[in-house]
Each structure stands twice: as C-alpha cells, then as structure tokens.
C-alpha positions in Angstrom: 0.0 0.0 0.0 1.3 3.4 -0.9 1.7 5.6 2.2 1.0 8.8 0.2 -2.6 7.7 -0.3 -3.4 8.7 3.2 -2.3 12.3 2.5 -5.0 13.0 -0.1 -7.6 15.8 0.5 -11.0 14.6 1.6 -13.6 14.3 -1.1 -17.4 14.9 -1.1 -18.5 12.0 1.3 -15.7 12.7 3.7 -16.5 16.4 3.9 -20.2 15.6 4.6 -19.2 13.2 7.4 -16.9 15.8 8.9 -19.6 18.4 8.8 -22.0 16.1 10.6 -19.4 15.3 13.2 -18.7 19.0 13.8 -22.5 19.6 14.0 -22.9 16.9 16.6 -19.9 18.0 18.7 -20.6 21.7 18.7 -24.3 22.0 18.1 -26.3 24.1 15.6 -26.1 27.2 17.8 -22.3 27.2 18.0 -21.6 26.6 14.3 -22.1 30.3 13.2 -19.9 31.5 16.1 -17.2 28.9 15.1 -17.3 29.9 11.5 -17.1 33.6 12.4 -14.1 32.9 14.6 -12.4 30.9 11.9 -13.0 33.7 9.4 -11.5 36.3 11.8 -8.5 34.1 12.3 -7.9 33.8 8.6 -8.3 37.5 8.2 -5.8 38.1 11.0 -3.3 35.7 9.4 -3.7 37.4 6.0 -3.2 40.8 7.6 -0.1 39.6 9.4 1.3 38.1 6.2 0.7 41.4 4.3 2.3 43.4 7.1 5.3 41.1 7.0 5.7 41.4 3.2 5.3 45.2 3.4 8.0 45.3 6.1 10.3 43.3 3.9 9.6 45.5 0.9 10.4 48.7 2.9 13.7 47.2 4.1 14.8 46.0 0.7 12.5 46.8 -2.3 14.1 44.1 -4.4 13.6 41.4 -1.7 9.9 40.6 -2.4 8.6 39.9 -5.8 4.9 39.3 -5.7 3.5 36.9 -8.3 -0.2 37.0 -8.3 -0.9 34.5 -11.0 1.7 32.5 -13.0 -0.6 32.5 -16.0 -0.3 36.3 -16.1 3.5 36.3 -16.0 5.4 36.6 -19.3 7.0 33.4 -20.5 10.8 33.6 -20.4 12.5 30.6 -22.0 15.4 29.1 -20.1 18.8 30.0 -21.4 20.2 27.5 -23.8 23.8 26.4 -23.9 25.9 27.1 -27.1 26.3 24.0 -29.3 29.3 21.9 -28.5 32.2 22.0 -30.8 32.9 18.8 -32.8 35.6 16.6 -31.3 39.1 17.1 -32.5 40.4 14.3 -34.9 42.7 11.9 -33.2 46.0 11.0 -34.9 46.6 7.3 -35.5 49.1 5.8 -33.1 51.5 3.0 -34.3 51.1 -0.2 -32.3 53.9 -0.8 -29.8 56.6 -3.2 -30.9 57.6 -6.0 -28.6 61.3 -6.8 -28.9 62.8 -9.4 -26.7 66.7 -9.5 -26.3 
C-alpha cells in the first residue's frame, strides 16, 4: 500500500461526514460562532502576512517579488547552452613493438 494515499484531500463524502461530526460535537447554535471565529483568524493571518511582506519591501524593495498568477507572468524561456564544438580528430598511433633481447 502506498503511504501517500493517506495524504489525499478529503472528497465529497468525507466532507459531509466531517460536517455532521462537527455539527454533533458543537451543536447548531455554536456553528455560526465557530465559522465567524475561523473567518476572523484567517483575516488576521492574512493581515499579518501582508504586514510582514510590506515590512520586507520597505527594508529592501528588491527582496519581495509578488507573483499574483503564474498565467499572467510573461514566458521567459530558459537560457540554452551554445552548441558543443565537434571533437578534434585523433591522430593514429602505431602499435607498440615487442622486442625481446
């Protein structure tokens, strides 16, 4: 069995089961408060990330390069190496003579 199969994102049935478990654990009255708290936490995290990026940019403007969408970025082909020179011809070598005295 492949161990990476356990790392997949939950699909439709798993999400529904998780939703019902959360509904049972927290109750219908607490779910809006829970969702609101999660939304505020995500907003705080995003705000802290933006502040950190802004701080880096003011320290060194070339340090942070924001790429919103890779599809919008211009395509820059990778540099190619120059073609290799053909190998130099090898001069023939006479076979060694074996003389016994």
